[in-house]
Each structure stands twice: as structure tokens, then as C-alpha cells.
N, C-alpha and C positions, 0 to 999 in steps of 0.2 A: 288795751287788750279786752276782748269781749268774753264774758263768761257765759257758758251755756250749761244750764242745769239739766242733768240726765239722771234718772233714777237708777238705782242698782239693778232693778229688774230689767229695765230696757238695756242697760249696759251688758248684762249677762246674756240677754236674748240676742243682742247684736253680735257679741263674741261667739255665741254658739252658731249663729248663721254663718259667720265668717269662717269658723272652723269646718263646718260641713262643706262650704264652698271650696275651701282649700283642699280638703280631702278628695272631693269629687273631680277636681281638675287634674288632667294628666300632668305628671311631673316631668321635669326635663329628663331626657334619656341619659343614662349614665354612660360615659365613654368606656370603651373596652379596647383591648388590643386588636380586635377584629374590625375596628373602624367605625365606632360610633354608637350603636344602640345595643340594648339588651337583646340577646338572641334566645329564641326558644331552642329546645334540644333538637327539634326537627331542623331548624335553621342551621345549627352547628353541623349536624349530619350532612345536610345538603351541601354546605360549604366545603366539608371535608372531601367529598367525592368530586366536586367541581374543581377543587384545588389540584387534585391528581391529574385532571384533564389538561391543566395549564402547563404541565411539564416544568414546573418551577418550584424548587424546594421552599422558597420564602413563604408563600401562602400556606403550604402544608405545615411548616414549622410554626407559623403564627397561631395555628389551631391547637398545638400540642402543649400540654402543661410541662413544666421543667422536669417533673418526676414521672412523665408518661411511661407506660409499659405496653408491650404488645405480646400477645400469646396466640399461638396457632398449633395445629396438629403437626406442622412441618418441623417440629423441634424448637420452636420459639417459645420459651417459657418465661414470661414477664421480662422480655428484653428491654433495655433502656432505649431512650430516644436516639442516641448516637448509634447504637447497634441496629436499631430499626432502620435508620437512614442508610447504613452500609449494606445491611442484609436484604432489606425489602425495597426501599425507594430506589437505590442505585441499580439494583438488578432487575427491577420491574418497570421502571419509568419508560424505557424504550419499547416495552411490550404492551402496556396498557393503552387502549384507544379511548374508549369512553364507557360510561356507566349508564344503564337504565335502572333507576331506582324503582323497584317493583313494589316494595312495601316498607314503610317506616312506622314503627310503633314506639311511642315514647312514654317515659315515666318521669318522675320527679327529678332524677339525676342520671337518666340513662336513655338509650334508644337501641332498638333492634332494627337492623336494616337488611333486607333481602335485595340483592341486586343481580343484574345480568351484566357482566363485564364483556365488552367487545375488545378484542385484541387488535393490534395494528396489522396482524397477518391474516385477518378475516375469520378468526375463530372466536369462540365465546365460552364463558363458564359462569356458573352461579355460585355465590357464597352468601352466607348469613354472618353478620358481624354484630357483636354486642359492644356498644360504646358506653363507657361511663363518662359523664360530663359534669363539670363543676365550674361555675362562673364563666361559662362560654368557652371552656378549654376541655380538650379530650384528656382525661386522666388515664384511660386505658382502653384498649381494643382487644377483643377476643374474636378471632376469625375461625369460622367453622366451614369446612368443605369436605369432600369425599376422601376416601383413603388412598386413592391412586394419585400419583404425582402429576398426572395430566389434567387435574381439576375437572373431573367428570361432570357433564351435564347433558341433558337430552338435546339441547340446542347445538352443542359442539359436535355431537355425533350425527347431526342431521335429523333427529327425531323431533317430534312435536309433543 
């Protein structure tokens, strides 16, 4: 066995360089229930609306936390995931065509999304939703739209 003499100073310098190098390297992406990588809040929001367009509950459900709640002016006051599925998903999935995400503004644990939703019958409406997000999952959504049940928007009435 060969002995190599290294001074403490050189040993500390080498250790410090190794530490700096380790911190600078990108770490392995942590796995998540969404398929692989850490997602930004904007990524989660975009995946949410894309999941609706697939007409499949699985991708929608995978984005929702177990204790997810939904609130809207239509009488939904912090309803549970199962009530959301029955009241919102099952009644709207054959109605929703696709979304144009017009504005996404994110914070540390949330996102505001303004979208134009195109229905399968050729109409459209705009909503704004506030999404609370934690660990890549939607904790809650608050949906804001006009007072009339027809989801008013200038686009759906032919105005620009």
C-alpha cells in the first residue's frame, strides 16, 4: 500500500472544491405522481387544462390532491374531489372542447389562470381560476365567472 502525504490545508481545499462542484451540478429530478420531474406551478396549470381536453378522468385525478376542494359562484363551496367529479367533471366533460390559456400568473404556491374555453357546440366563455398548488398537486381551485348561468363573455355573444 502506498501512502500519499496530504496537508490538512490541501485536504480542506479539495473538499471545499468538491462541495462547490456537487452543489453546482443539477441533481436528479425527483419522481412525482405526474410522471417524472419537478413541475413549476405553470406546468401544473397547463397540465390541468390539457387533462380536461383528453376526456379521461385519470389524468385529471392524478393532478388533484386527496384533500382537493373546488369553489365557484355556482353554489360550489369547497366541495370535495368526489363531489367535484360528479358535479363538474361528469356534467361538463361532454361540453368542453378545448382551452386557450390567455394568461397564467404564478406565485410560490399558486397560479391565476385566465382562459377562453371553446365548447363542443361552437360557443365559448371566459373564466379566471385561482389554483393553490403544493408538491405538484392541486390543493384547491376557485373559479370566477359572470353572474348569469350562461357563462357570459364577449366572444360567446359574437362581440370582440
